[in-house]
C-alpha positions as a Markdown table, in Angstrom:
| # | Residue | x | y | z |
|---|---|---|---|---|
| 1 | Met | 85.8 | -87.9 | -62.2 |
| 2 | Thr | 82.2 | -86.8 | -61.5 |
| 3 | Thr | 80.9 | -83.8 | -62.9 |
| 4 | Val | 79.8 | -81.1 | -60.5 |
| 5 | Val | 76.7 | -79.3 | -61.9 |
| 6 | Pro | 74.5 | -76.6 | -60.0 |
| 7 | Leu | 71.1 | -77.9 | -58.9 |
| 8 | Gly | 68.2 | -77.2 | -61.1 |
| 9 | Gln | 70.0 | -76.9 | -64.4 |
| 10 | Ser | 68.0 | -77.2 | -67.5 |
| 11 | Trp | 68.7 | -79.9 | -70.0 |
| 12 | Ala | 69.4 | -77.4 | -72.8 |
| 13 | Glu | 72.2 | -75.6 | -70.6 |
| 14 | Leu | 74.2 | -78.8 | -70.1 |
| 15 | Ser | 77.1 | -79.7 | -72.3 |
| 16 | Leu | 77.4 | -82.9 | -74.4 |
| 17 | Gly | 79.6 | -84.5 | -71.9 |
| 18 | Gln | 77.4 | -83.7 | -69.0 |
| 19 | Arg | 74.3 | -85.0 | -70.7 |
| 20 | Asn | 76.2 | -88.3 | -71.6 |
| 21 | Glu | 77.3 | -88.6 | -67.8 |
| 22 | Ala | 73.7 | -88.0 | -66.6 |
| 23 | Arg | 72.6 | -90.8 | -68.8 |
| 24 | Glu | 75.2 | -93.2 | -67.5 |
| 25 | Leu | 74.4 | -92.4 | -63.9 |
| 26 | Val | 70.8 | -93.0 | -64.3 |
| 27 | Glu | 71.1 | -96.3 | -66.4 |
| 28 | Asp | 74.0 | -97.8 | -64.0 |
| 29 | Ala | 72.4 | -96.9 | -60.8 |
| 30 | Pro | 71.5 | -100.0 | -58.8 |
| 31 | Asp | 68.9 | -97.9 | -56.8 |
| 32 | Pro | 67.5 | -94.7 | -58.0 |
| 33 | Ser | 68.1 | -93.0 | -54.7 |
| 34 | Leu | 71.8 | -93.2 | -55.5 |
| 35 | Ile | 71.4 | -91.0 | -58.5 |
| 36 | Pro | 73.1 | -87.6 | -57.7 |
| 37 | Ser | 70.9 | -84.8 | -56.7 |
| 38 | Trp | 72.2 | -82.7 | -59.6 |
| 39 | Val | 70.8 | -85.2 | -62.0 |
| 40 | Gln | 67.5 | -85.5 | -60.2 |
| 41 | Ser | 67.0 | -81.9 | -60.4 |
| 42 | Ile | 67.6 | -81.4 | -64.1 |
| 43 | Thr | 64.5 | -79.6 | -65.6 |
| 44 | Gly | 63.3 | -80.5 | -69.1 |
| 45 | Ala | 65.2 | -83.8 | -69.2 |
| 46 | Pro | 64.2 | -86.6 | -71.6 |
| 47 | Pro | 61.7 | -89.2 | -70.1 |
| 48 | Glu | 64.5 | -91.9 | -69.9 |
| 49 | Leu | 66.2 | -89.7 | -67.3 |
| 50 | Asp | 63.4 | -89.3 | -65.0 |
| 51 | Trp | 64.6 | -91.1 | -61.8 |
| 52 | His | 61.1 | -92.0 | -60.8 |
| 53 | Glu | 60.7 | -93.8 | -64.3 |
| 54 | Ala | 64.0 | -95.4 | -63.6 |
| 55 | Gln | 62.7 | -96.8 | -60.2 |
| 56 | Ala | 59.6 | -98.2 | -62.0 |
| 57 | Arg | 61.8 | -99.7 | -64.9 |
| 58 | Leu | 64.1 | -101.4 | -62.3 |
| 59 | Asn | 61.3 | -102.9 | -60.4 |
| 60 | Thr | 59.6 | -104.2 | -63.6 |
| 61 | Glu | 62.9 | -105.6 | -64.8 |
| 62 | Trp | 63.4 | -107.3 | -61.4 |
| 63 | Ala | 59.8 | -108.5 | -61.2 |
| 64 | Ala | 60.1 | -110.2 | -64.5 |
| 65 | Asp | 63.3 | -112.1 | -63.5 |
| 66 | His | 62.1 | -112.9 | -60.0 |
| 67 | Ala | 58.4 | -113.3 | -60.2 |
| 68 | Glu | 58.0 | -115.6 | -57.2 |
| 69 | Gln | 60.2 | -113.4 | -55.1 |
| 70 | Ala | 58.1 | -110.3 | -56.4 |
| 71 | Ala | 54.9 | -112.0 | -55.2 |
| 72 | Asp | 56.4 | -112.5 | -51.8 |
| 73 | Asp | 57.6 | -108.9 | -51.5 |
| 74 | Asn | 54.1 | -107.6 | -52.4 |
| 75 | Gln | 52.7 | -109.9 | -49.7 |
| 76 | Trp | 55.3 | -108.5 | -47.2 |
| 77 | Arg | 54.5 | -104.9 | -48.2 |
| 78 | Arg | 50.5 | -105.5 | -47.7 |
| 79 | Gly | 51.3 | -107.2 | -44.5 |
| 80 | Arg | 53.5 | -104.2 | -43.3 |
| 81 | Ala | 50.9 | -101.6 | -44.5 |
| 82 | Arg | 48.3 | -103.6 | -42.6 |
| 83 | Glu | 50.2 | -103.6 | -39.3 |
| 84 | Glu | 50.9 | -99.8 | -39.7 |
| 85 | Ala | 47.1 | -99.4 | -40.3 |
| 86 | Ile | 46.5 | -101.4 | -37.1 |
| 87 | Ala | 48.9 | -99.4 | -35.1 |
| 88 | Ser | 47.3 | -96.1 | -36.3 |
| 89 | Ala | 43.7 | -97.2 | -35.5 |
| 90 | Ala | 44.9 | -98.4 | -32.2 |
| 91 | Ala | 46.4 | -95.2 | -31.2 |
| 92 | Gln | 43.4 | -93.0 | -32.7 |
| 93 | Tyr | 40.9 | -95.0 | -30.6 |
| 94 | Gly | 42.9 | -95.6 | -27.6 |
| 95 | Ile | 42.6 | -99.4 | -27.7 |
| 96 | Thr | 45.2 | -102.1 | -28.1 |
| 97 | Pro | 46.3 | -103.5 | -31.6 |
| 98 | Asp | 44.9 | -107.0 | -30.6 |
| 99 | Ser | 41.4 | -105.4 | -30.1 |
| 100 | Val | 41.7 | -103.8 | -33.6 |
| 101 | Arg | 42.5 | -107.1 | -35.2 |
| 102 | Ala | 39.7 | -108.9 | -33.3 |
| 103 | Ser | 37.3 | -106.2 | -34.4 |
| 104 | Phe | 38.2 | -105.8 | -38.1 |
| 105 | Gly | 40.1 | -109.0 | -39.0 |
| 106 | Arg | 41.6 | -109.2 | -42.4 |
| 107 | Asn | 39.3 | -106.3 | -43.6 |
| 108 | Leu | 41.0 | -103.9 | -41.4 |
| 109 | Ala | 43.2 | -102.1 | -44.0 |
| 110 | Asn | 40.2 | -101.2 | -46.0 |
| 111 | Val | 38.2 | -100.0 | -43.0 |
| 112 | Val | 41.1 | -97.8 | -41.7 |
| 113 | Gly | 41.8 | -96.6 | -45.1 |
| 114 | Arg | 38.2 | -95.3 | -45.3 |
| 115 | Lys | 38.6 | -93.6 | -41.9 |
| 116 | Leu | 41.8 | -91.9 | -43.2 |
| 117 | Ala | 40.1 | -91.0 | -46.4 |
| 118 | Asp | 37.3 | -89.4 | -44.5 |
| 119 | Ala | 39.5 | -87.5 | -41.9 |
| 120 | Ala | 40.4 | -84.6 | -44.3 |
| 121 | Val | 38.1 | -81.5 | -44.8 |
| 122 | Thr | 40.1 | -80.7 | -48.0 |
| 123 | Asp | 42.3 | -82.9 | -50.1 |
| 124 | Thr | 44.8 | -81.2 | -52.1 |
| 125 | Gly | 47.1 | -84.2 | -52.7 |
| 126 | Ala | 49.3 | -85.9 | -50.0 |
| 127 | Glu | 48.2 | -85.2 | -46.4 |
| 128 | Asp | 49.6 | -86.9 | -43.4 |
| 129 | Gly | 51.6 | -89.1 | -45.9 |
| 130 | Ile | 48.3 | -90.3 | -47.5 |
| 131 | Thr | 48.1 | -89.4 | -51.2 |
| 132 | Thr | 44.8 | -88.7 | -53.1 |
| 133 | Glu | 45.2 | -92.0 | -55.1 |
| 134 | Glu | 45.6 | -94.0 | -51.8 |
| 135 | Arg | 42.5 | -92.3 | -50.3 |
| 136 | Val | 40.3 | -93.2 | -53.6 |
| 137 | Gly | 41.8 | -96.6 | -53.7 |
| 138 | Ala | 40.9 | -97.2 | -50.0 |
| 139 | Ala | 37.2 | -96.6 | -50.8 |
| 140 | Phe | 36.7 | -99.7 | -52.9 |
| 141 | Arg | 34.9 | -102.5 | -51.2 |
| 142 | Asn | 34.5 | -106.2 | -51.9 |
| 143 | Arg | 31.7 | -108.4 | -50.5 |
| 144 | Asp | 34.0 | -109.3 | -47.5 |
| 145 | Asp | 34.4 | -105.7 | -46.8 |
| 146 | Leu | 30.6 | -105.0 | -46.9 |
| 147 | Arg | 29.8 | -107.9 | -44.7 |
| 148 | Ala | 32.4 | -106.7 | -42.1 |
| 149 | Met | 30.7 | -103.1 | -42.1 |
| 150 | Pro | 29.2 | -102.5 | -38.7 |
| 151 | Ala | 25.5 | -101.7 | -38.4 |
| 152 | Leu | 24.5 | -97.9 | -37.6 |
| 153 | Asp | 24.8 | -97.2 | -34.0 |
| 154 | Pro | 21.5 | -95.7 | -32.7 |
| 155 | Leu | 21.8 | -92.3 | -30.9 |
| 156 | Val | 18.2 | -91.9 | -30.1 |
| 157 | Asp | 16.8 | -95.5 | -30.9 |
| 158 | Gly | 14.6 | -95.6 | -33.9 |
| 159 | Phe | 15.0 | -92.0 | -34.9 |
| 160 | Leu | 18.6 | -90.7 | -34.8 |
| 161 | Tyr | 21.8 | -92.5 | -35.6 |
| 162 | Leu | 25.5 | -91.9 | -35.1 |
| 163 | Asp | 27.6 | -91.1 | -38.1 |
| 164 | Thr | 24.6 | -89.9 | -40.3 |
| 165 | Val | 22.9 | -86.7 | -41.5 |
| 166 | Ala | 19.3 | -86.2 | -40.5 |
| 167 | Arg | 16.7 | -83.6 | -41.1 |
| 168 | Leu | 13.7 | -82.5 | -39.0 |
| 169 | Val | 11.0 | -80.4 | -40.8 |
| 170 | Gly | 7.7 | -78.8 | -39.8 |
| 171 | Pro | 5.8 | -75.7 | -40.2 |
| 172 | Pro | 6.3 | -72.8 | -37.9 |
| 173 | Gly | 4.7 | -73.4 | -34.5 |
| 174 | Ser | 5.1 | -77.2 | -34.7 |
| 175 | Tyr | 7.6 | -77.2 | -31.9 |
| 176 | Lys | 10.5 | -78.6 | -33.9 |
| 177 | Ser | 13.1 | -76.5 | -32.2 |
| 178 | Phe | 11.6 | -77.8 | -28.8 |
| 179 | Leu | 12.1 | -81.4 | -30.0 |
| 180 | Ala | 15.7 | -80.8 | -31.2 |
| 181 | Leu | 16.6 | -79.4 | -27.9 |
| 182 | Asp | 14.7 | -82.3 | -26.2 |
| 183 | Trp | 17.0 | -84.7 | -28.1 |
| 184 | Ala | 20.1 | -82.6 | -27.4 |
| 185 | Ala | 19.4 | -82.4 | -23.7 |
| 186 | Ser | 18.6 | -86.3 | -23.6 |
| 187 | Val | 21.8 | -87.2 | -25.4 |
| 188 | Val | 24.2 | -85.1 | -23.3 |
| 189 | Thr | 22.6 | -86.6 | -20.1 |
| 190 | Gly | 22.0 | -90.1 | -21.4 |
| 191 | Thr | 18.3 | -89.7 | -20.5 |
| 192 | Pro | 15.9 | -92.1 | -22.4 |
| 193 | Trp | 13.7 | -90.3 | -24.6 |
| 194 | His | 10.0 | -91.4 | -24.2 |
| 195 | Gly | 11.1 | -95.1 | -23.7 |
| 196 | Gln | 13.7 | -95.1 | -26.4 |
| 197 | Ala | 17.3 | -95.9 | -25.5 |
| 198 | Val | 19.7 | -92.9 | -25.8 |
| 199 | Ala | 23.5 | -93.0 | -26.3 |
| 200 | Gln | 25.0 | -90.4 | -24.1 |
| 201 | Gly | 27.6 | -88.1 | -25.7 |
| 202 | Gly | 28.5 | -84.4 | -26.2 |
| 203 | Val | 26.2 | -82.0 | -28.0 |
| 204 | Val | 26.9 | -78.7 | -29.9 |
| 205 | Tyr | 23.6 | -76.8 | -30.9 |
| 206 | Leu | 23.9 | -74.1 | -33.5 |
| 207 | Val | 21.3 | -71.6 | -32.7 |
| 208 | Gly | 20.7 | -69.2 | -35.6 |
| 209 | Glu | 18.2 | -67.0 | -33.7 |
| 210 | Gly | 16.6 | -66.7 | -30.4 |
| 211 | Val | 19.7 | -67.7 | -28.1 |
| 212 | Arg | 18.2 | -65.8 | -25.3 |
| 213 | Gly | 15.4 | -68.2 | -25.1 |
| 214 | Ile | 17.5 | -71.4 | -24.9 |
| 215 | Asp | 18.4 | -71.0 | -21.3 |
| 216 | Ala | 14.5 | -70.9 | -20.3 |
| 217 | Arg | 13.9 | -74.1 | -22.5 |
| 218 | Leu | 16.7 | -76.1 | -21.0 |
| 219 | Thr | 15.6 | -75.0 | -17.5 |
| 220 | Ala | 12.1 | -76.2 | -18.1 |
| 221 | Trp | 13.5 | -79.5 | -19.5 |
| 222 | Glu | 15.9 | -80.0 | -16.6 |
| 223 | Arg | 13.1 | -79.5 | -14.0 |
| 224 | Arg | 10.8 | -81.8 | -15.9 |
| 225 | Arg | 13.2 | -84.5 | -16.7 |
| 226 | Leu | 16.1 | -84.4 | -14.2 |
| 227 | Asp | 14.8 | -82.7 | -11.1 |
| 228 | Gly | 16.6 | -79.4 | -12.0 |
| 229 | Lys | 20.1 | -81.1 | -12.6 |
| 230 | Pro | 21.9 | -79.3 | -15.5 |
| 231 | Ala | 22.0 | -80.6 | -19.2 |
| 232 | Glu | 25.4 | -79.4 | -20.4 |
| 233 | Val | 24.4 | -78.6 | -24.0 |
| 234 | Glu | 27.2 | -76.6 | -25.6 |
| 235 | Val | 25.5 | -73.6 | -27.8 |
| 236 | Phe | 27.1 | -71.9 | -30.9 |
| 237 | Asp | 25.3 | -68.7 | -31.7 |
| 238 | Gly | 27.4 | -67.4 | -34.4 |
| 239 | Ile | 26.2 | -67.6 | -38.2 |
| 240 | Val | 28.3 | -69.3 | -40.7 |
| 241 | Asp | 27.4 | -70.2 | -44.4 |
| 242 | Leu | 27.2 | -73.9 | -44.5 |
| 243 | Ala | 26.4 | -73.7 | -48.1 |
| 244 | Ala | 29.8 | -72.1 | -48.9 |
| 245 | Pro | 32.3 | -74.0 | -51.2 |
| 246 | Asn | 34.8 | -76.2 | -49.3 |
| 247 | Thr | 37.9 | -73.8 | -49.1 |
| 248 | Asp | 40.4 | -73.2 | -46.3 |
| 249 | Ala | 39.1 | -69.7 | -46.0 |
| 250 | Ala | 35.4 | -70.8 | -45.4 |
| 251 | Glu | 34.1 | -70.1 | -41.8 |
| 252 | Trp | 32.3 | -73.5 | -41.9 |
| 253 | Val | 35.6 | -75.3 | -42.4 |
| 254 | Val | 37.1 | -73.5 | -39.3 |
| 255 | Leu | 33.9 | -74.6 | -37.4 |
| 256 | Gly | 34.5 | -78.2 | -38.7 |
| 257 | Arg | 38.0 | -78.3 | -37.2 |
| 258 | Ala | 36.5 | -77.1 | -34.0 |
| 259 | Met | 33.9 | -79.9 | -34.1 |
| 260 | Glu | 36.5 | -82.4 | -34.9 |
| 261 | Gln | 38.3 | -81.5 | -31.7 |
| 262 | Arg | 35.1 | -81.7 | -29.6 |
| 263 | Lys | 33.9 | -85.0 | -31.2 |
| 264 | Pro | 30.1 | -84.4 | -30.2 |
| 265 | Ala | 27.7 | -87.2 | -30.6 |
| 266 | Leu | 25.0 | -84.9 | -31.9 |
| 267 | Ile | 25.2 | -81.6 | -33.9 |
| 268 | Val | 21.9 | -79.6 | -34.2 |
| 269 | Ile | 21.7 | -76.8 | -37.0 |
| 270 | Asp | 18.6 | -74.6 | -36.3 |
| 271 | Thr | 17.5 | -73.6 | -38.8 |
| 272 | Gln | 18.8 | -74.5 | -42.4 |
| 273 | Ala | 17.6 | -71.1 | -43.6 |
| 274 | Arg | 19.7 | -69.2 | -41.0 |
| 275 | Tyr | 22.9 | -71.2 | -41.7 |
| 276 | Thr | 22.6 | -70.8 | -45.5 |
| 277 | Pro | 22.5 | -66.9 | -45.9 |
| 278 | Gly | 22.1 | -65.6 | -49.4 |
| 279 | His | 21.6 | -68.9 | -51.0 |
| 280 | Asp | 18.4 | -70.0 | -52.8 |
| 281 | Glu | 16.9 | -73.1 | -51.1 |
| 282 | Asn | 15.3 | -74.1 | -54.4 |
| 283 | Ser | 18.7 | -74.4 | -56.0 |
| 284 | Ser | 19.8 | -78.0 | -56.2 |
| 285 | Thr | 23.4 | -76.6 | -56.8 |
| 286 | Asp | 23.5 | -74.6 | -53.5 |
| 287 | Met | 21.6 | -77.4 | -51.5 |
| 288 | Gly | 23.9 | -80.1 | -53.0 |
| 289 | Ile | 26.9 | -78.1 | -51.5 |
| 290 | Leu | 25.1 | -77.9 | -48.2 |
| 291 | Val | 24.6 | -81.6 | -48.1 |
| 292 | Asp | 28.2 | -82.3 | -49.0 |
| 293 | Asn | 29.3 | -79.9 | -46.3 |
| 294 | Leu | 27.1 | -81.4 | -43.7 |
| 295 | Asp | 28.5 | -84.8 | -44.6 |
| 296 | Thr | 31.9 | -83.5 | -44.1 |
| 297 | Leu | 31.0 | -82.4 | -40.5 |
| 298 | Arg | 29.6 | -86.1 | -40.1 |
| 299 | Arg | 32.9 | -87.5 | -41.2 |
| 300 | Leu | 34.9 | -85.4 | -39.0 |
| 301 | Thr | 33.2 | -86.2 | -35.8 |
| 302 | Gly | 31.1 | -89.4 | -36.3 |
| 303 | Ala | 28.2 | -87.5 | -35.0 |
| 304 | Cys | 24.5 | -87.3 | -35.9 |
| 305 | Val | 24.2 | -84.1 | -37.8 |
| 306 | Leu | 20.6 | -82.8 | -37.4 |
| 307 | Leu | 19.3 | -80.1 | -39.6 |
| 308 | Val | 16.1 | -78.2 | -38.7 |
| 309 | His | 14.1 | -76.7 | -41.5 |
| 310 | His | 10.5 | -75.5 | -42.4 |
| 311 | Thr | 8.1 | -77.4 | -44.6 |
| 312 | Thr | 6.4 | -76.0 | -47.8 |
| 313 | Arg | 3.2 | -74.3 | -46.6 |
| 314 | Gly | 0.2 | -76.8 | -46.7 |
| 315 | Thr | 2.4 | -79.9 | -47.1 |
| 316 | Glu | 4.6 | -82.3 | -45.1 |
| 317 | His | 7.6 | -82.0 | -47.3 |
| 318 | Gly | 10.7 | -79.8 | -46.5 |
| 319 | Arg | 10.7 | -76.5 | -48.4 |
| 320 | Gly | 13.0 | -76.1 | -51.4 |
| 321 | Ser | 15.2 | -78.5 | -53.4 |
| 322 | Thr | 14.8 | -82.2 | -52.9 |
| 323 | Ala | 18.5 | -82.3 | -53.0 |
| 324 | Ile | 18.7 | -82.3 | -49.3 |
| 325 | Glu | 15.9 | -85.1 | -48.8 |
| 326 | Gly | 17.7 | -87.2 | -51.2 |
| 327 | Gly | 21.0 | -86.8 | -49.5 |
| 328 | Val | 20.1 | -87.4 | -45.8 |
| 329 | Gln | 19.9 | -90.6 | -44.0 |
| 330 | Thr | 16.7 | -89.6 | -42.0 |
| 331 | Glu | 13.9 | -87.2 | -42.6 |
| 332 | Leu | 11.6 | -86.6 | -39.8 |
| 333 | Val | 8.3 | -84.6 | -40.0 |
| 334 | Met | 6.4 | -82.6 | -37.3 |
| 335 | Thr | 2.7 | -82.0 | -38.0 |
| 336 | Pro | 0.7 | -79.8 | -35.6 |
| 337 | Gly | -2.6 | -80.9 | -34.4 |
| 338 | Lys | -5.2 | -79.3 | -32.0 |
| 339 | Gln | -4.6 | -77.9 | -28.7 |
| 340 | Gly | -0.9 | -78.1 | -28.6 |
| 341 | Thr | -0.5 | -81.7 | -30.0 |
| 342 | Val | 2.0 | -82.5 | -32.7 |
| 343 | Lys | 2.8 | -85.8 | -34.5 |
| 344 | Leu | 6.4 | -86.9 | -35.2 |
| 345 | Lys | 6.5 | -89.0 | -38.2 |
| 346 | Thr | 9.5 | -90.6 | -40.0 |
| 347 | Glu | 9.4 | -90.0 | -43.7 |
| 348 | Lys | 12.6 | -91.7 | -44.5 |
| 349 | Gln | 15.0 | -93.9 | -42.5 |
| 350 | Lys | 17.3 | -95.2 | -45.4 |
| 351 | Asp | 19.0 | -98.4 | -43.8 |
| 352 | Thr | 16.8 | -99.1 | -40.9 |
| 353 | Ala | 13.2 | -99.8 | -39.9 |
| 354 | Glu | 11.1 | -96.7 | -39.7 |
| 355 | Pro | 9.3 | -96.3 | -36.1 |
| 356 | Asp | 5.7 | -95.7 | -35.7 |
| 357 | Pro | 4.5 | -92.1 | -35.4 |
| 358 | Ile | 4.4 | -90.7 | -32.1 |
| 359 | Glu | 2.1 | -88.0 | -30.7 |
| 360 | Leu | 3.5 | -85.2 | -28.3 |
| 361 | His | 1.9 | -82.6 | -26.3 |
| 362 | Ala | 3.4 | -79.2 | -25.4 |
| 363 | Val | 3.2 | -78.8 | -21.6 |
| 364 | Ala | 4.1 | -75.9 | -19.5 |
| 365 | Val | 6.6 | -76.4 | -16.7 |
| 366 | Glu | 5.8 | -74.7 | -13.4 |
| 367 | Gly | 8.2 | -72.1 | -12.4 |
| 368 | Thr | 9.5 | -71.5 | -15.9 |
| 369 | Ser | 8.3 | -69.5 | -18.8 |
| 370 | Ser | 8.8 | -72.5 | -21.3 |
| 371 | Ile | 7.3 | -75.8 | -22.1 |
| 372 | Val | 8.5 | -79.4 | -22.8 |
| 373 | Leu | 7.1 | -82.1 | -25.1 |
| 374 | Asp | 5.4 | -85.3 | -23.4 |
| 375 | Thr | 3.8 | -88.1 | -24.9 |
| 376 | Ala | 0.1 | -87.9 | -25.4 |
| 377 | Asp | -0.6 | -90.9 | -23.2 |
| 378 | Leu | 0.1 | -88.9 | -20.0 |
| 379 | Gly | -3.3 | -87.7 | -19.7 |
| 380 | Leu | -2.5 | -84.1 | -19.8 |
| 381 | Asp | -4.8 | -81.3 | -18.8 |
| 382 | Pro | -5.5 | -78.9 | -21.7 |
| 383 | Leu | -5.1 | -76.0 | -19.4 |
| 384 | Asp | -1.4 | -76.9 | -19.1 |
| 385 | Leu | -1.1 | -76.2 | -22.9 |
| 386 | Pro | 0.3 | -72.8 | -24.2 |
| 387 | Ala | -1.9 | -70.1 | -25.7 |
| 388 | Pro | -2.9 | -70.1 | -29.3 |
| 389 | Glu | -0.7 | -68.1 | -32.0 |
| 390 | Arg | -0.9 | -64.5 | -31.7 |
| 391 | Val | -2.2 | -64.4 | -35.5 |
| 392 | Asn | -4.9 | -67.0 | -36.0 |
| 393 | Ala | -7.9 | -67.5 | -38.1 |
| 394 | Ser | -9.8 | -64.7 | -36.2 |
| 395 | Ser | -7.2 | -62.0 | -37.0 |
| 396 | Pro | -7.6 | -59.3 | -39.5 |
| 397 | Ile | -6.7 | -60.5 | -43.1 |
| 398 | His | -3.7 | -58.3 | -43.3 |
| 399 | Glu | -2.1 | -59.9 | -40.4 |
| 400 | Arg | -3.0 | -63.5 | -41.5 |
| 401 | Leu | -1.4 | -62.5 | -44.9 |
| 402 | Ala | 1.7 | -61.2 | -43.1 |
| 403 | Arg | 2.0 | -64.5 | -41.1 |
| 404 | Val | 1.6 | -66.5 | -44.3 |
| 405 | Val | 4.3 | -64.5 | -46.3 |
| 406 | Phe | 6.7 | -64.5 | -43.3 |
| 407 | Glu | 6.5 | -68.3 | -42.7 |
| 408 | Ala | 6.7 | -69.1 | -46.5 |
| 409 | Phe | 9.1 | -66.5 | -47.9 |
| 410 | Asn | 11.1 | -64.6 | -45.4 |
| 411 | His | 13.9 | -67.3 | -45.0 |
| 412 | Gly | 15.8 | -69.0 | -47.6 |
| 413 | Thr | 14.0 | -67.4 | -50.6 |
| 414 | Thr | 14.2 | -64.2 | -52.6 |
| 415 | Gly | 10.8 | -63.1 | -51.3 |
| 416 | Cys | 7.4 | -63.4 | -53.2 |
| 417 | Thr | 5.3 | -61.6 | -55.7 |
| 418 | Lys | 1.9 | -60.4 | -55.0 |
| 419 | Val | 0.4 | -63.4 | -56.9 |
| 420 | Glu | 2.6 | -65.8 | -55.0 |
| 421 | Ala | 1.6 | -64.3 | -51.7 |
| 422 | Lys | -2.2 | -64.7 | -52.6 |
| 423 | Ala | -1.7 | -68.3 | -53.6 |
| 424 | Ala | 0.0 | -69.1 | -50.5 |
| 425 | Leu | -2.6 | -67.4 | -48.3 |
| 426 | Gln | -5.4 | -69.3 | -50.0 |
| 427 | Ala | -3.7 | -72.7 | -49.8 |
| 428 | Asp | -3.5 | -72.3 | -45.9 |
| 429 | His | -6.7 | -74.0 | -44.7 |
| 430 | Glu | -6.6 | -72.1 | -41.2 |
| 431 | Leu | -5.8 | -68.6 | -42.4 |
| 432 | Lys | -7.1 | -68.2 | -45.9 |
| 433 | Ile | -9.8 | -65.7 | -46.9 |
| 434 | Thr | -13.1 | -67.5 | -47.0 |
| 435 | Gly | -16.3 | -66.6 | -49.1 |
| 436 | Asp | -17.0 | -66.6 | -52.9 |
| 437 | Pro | -14.2 | -65.9 | -55.4 |
| 438 | Arg | -15.4 | -62.3 | -55.7 |
| 439 | Ala | -15.0 | -61.6 | -52.1 |
| 440 | Val | -11.5 | -63.1 | -52.2 |
| 441 | Gly | -10.7 | -61.0 | -55.2 |
| 442 | Lys | -11.7 | -57.9 | -53.3 |
| 443 | Arg | -10.3 | -58.5 | -49.8 |
| 444 | Phe | -6.9 | -59.7 | -50.8 |
| 445 | Pro | -5.8 | -56.5 | -52.5 |
| 446 | Gln | -7.1 | -54.6 | -49.5 |
| 447 | Ala | -4.9 | -56.6 | -47.2 |
| 448 | Trp | -1.9 | -56.2 | -49.4 |
| 449 | Ser | -2.5 | -52.5 | -49.7 |
| 450 | Thr | -2.7 | -52.3 | -46.0 |
| 451 | Leu | 0.6 | -54.0 | -45.6 |
| 452 | Glu | 2.1 | -51.8 | -48.3 |
| 453 | Ser | 0.9 | -48.5 | -47.1 |
| 454 | Arg | 1.9 | -49.2 | -43.4 |
| 455 | Gly | 5.5 | -50.0 | -44.5 |
| 456 | Arg | 5.1 | -53.7 | -43.5 |
| 457 | Leu | 6.6 | -55.1 | -46.7 |
| 458 | Glu | 10.4 | -54.9 | -47.5 |
| 459 | Gln | 10.9 | -54.7 | -51.3 |
| 460 | Met | 13.7 | -56.9 | -52.5 |
| 461 | Thr | 16.7 | -55.9 | -55.0 |
| 462 | Ser | 18.1 | -57.7 | -57.7 |
| 463 | Ala | 21.5 | -59.4 | -56.9 |
| 464 | Ala | 22.8 | -58.5 | -60.2 |
| 465 | Asn | 22.6 | -54.8 | -60.2 |
| 466 | Gly | 20.8 | -53.8 | -56.9 |
| 467 | Asn | 17.8 | -52.4 | -58.5 |
| 468 | Pro | 14.4 | -52.9 | -56.8 |
| 469 | Val | 12.3 | -56.0 | -58.1 |
| 470 | Met | 8.6 | -56.8 | -57.5 |
| 471 | Arg | 9.3 | -59.3 | -54.7 |
| 472 | Tyr | 8.6 | -58.7 | -51.1 |
| 473 | Lys | 9.1 | -59.9 | -47.5 |
| 474 | Ile | 7.7 | -59.1 | -44.1 |
| 475 | Thr | 9.9 | -56.4 | -42.2 |
| 476 | Asp | 11.7 | -57.9 | -39.1 |
| 477 | Glu | 9.9 | -55.1 | -37.1 |
| 478 | Tyr | 6.4 | -56.2 | -38.0 |
| 479 | Ala | 7.2 | -59.9 | -37.6 |
| 480 | Ala | 8.4 | -59.1 | -34.1 |
| 481 | Glu | 5.3 | -57.1 | -33.4 |
| 482 | Leu | 3.1 | -60.0 | -34.5 |
| 483 | Asp | 5.3 | -62.5 | -32.5 |
| 484 | Leu | 6.1 | -64.5 | -35.7 |
| 485 | Gly | 8.7 | -66.6 | -34.2 |
| 486 | Asp | 10.7 | -69.7 | -35.3 |
| 487 | Ala | 9.8 | -72.7 | -33.3 |
């Protein structure tokens, strides 16, 4: 007669007779699934009573006695898994199983396995029936798998590619936000970009600041490119921390789920500083997390994720840690020239040929308050170019100093010291104090004192204890007064 024991009993609580019966049931069971649930639920049982171990033991014994049949069985299991992967891929992408077979052939299981592994924002074990071990295993590639991998699909041919992370950098006033919006409108309408083919698709533009100006910029683009027809770029004007750790509570994870539903072809993040609040852009740890999170957005959507950022003042390199440049597929640089011209140069294109630099002109659009970027070979009238910067080489030294501090230190840093501010000003060929060293030594302290006495400097505090530290930024009010925008 079979013993009746409550579920979840510990091994120590069982009588000698119950222990012997449990052993017999495990050893004699032709299939571990037939082991009674009270035996399966025993806690603290010896290893030989683990019904999972029993299953493995039976499989090993059976395989040893039936090696040829075992090989056939494994072949059948692989075939079944392959057919299940084919059906899953066909359902996911809305195509027929035969089309999937034709596209991927015998490498399909690995390819689809990668898609499944990429699909999760977080992986805490089994999800959708796929275990962590299966996800890791699906990421291994042999030479046949590598040969079967498709080439990158161009989004803006030569410049941006689907399923990649790219970064566009440039100093303030280099029209990088105008270029990012130009690409966004071109993609959402399928309009060729200065002779380059464009793949049409949805666009989500994350606007960290200046959302009220987006409509004017889009209106100018629509009039110049599409005779006023609308470019339906979807805008997100919230701020989420894209450098936050990957947890279910993180706002960016929620944003990622929304992106996964929308499946845009292009995601623009403007700017890096606005979407990494409170993080040090010089920290390889913080920026490494940002790269990982951007890569997750890429995997979820298959989009090109385009990050807009500033260059280090006086250079053509993205400001802050090199972890980002090392982690992206594409790095593009905007360099301002004279009279509203800018040059777009490709610093890095990991797996494709780098295009030649292209020169662009900022052109005012009649009937709007904004500009568009046209190629320099259009014979533009310089009168169409926008007015020079509010703060320029002819401005008072304290205003030039304020502009340099704002552009170099106000976003993504902990501010600057007085020494760092002087070094940044004198590294700027346009705005620096000219004259002999004695003149510089006298005029800089006067300019700094002017900013300080007029309340134009915001003193930073320690993140550890909240006490004031000798680091400063330009106040938002003064930045607005000087028209120190972020373009």
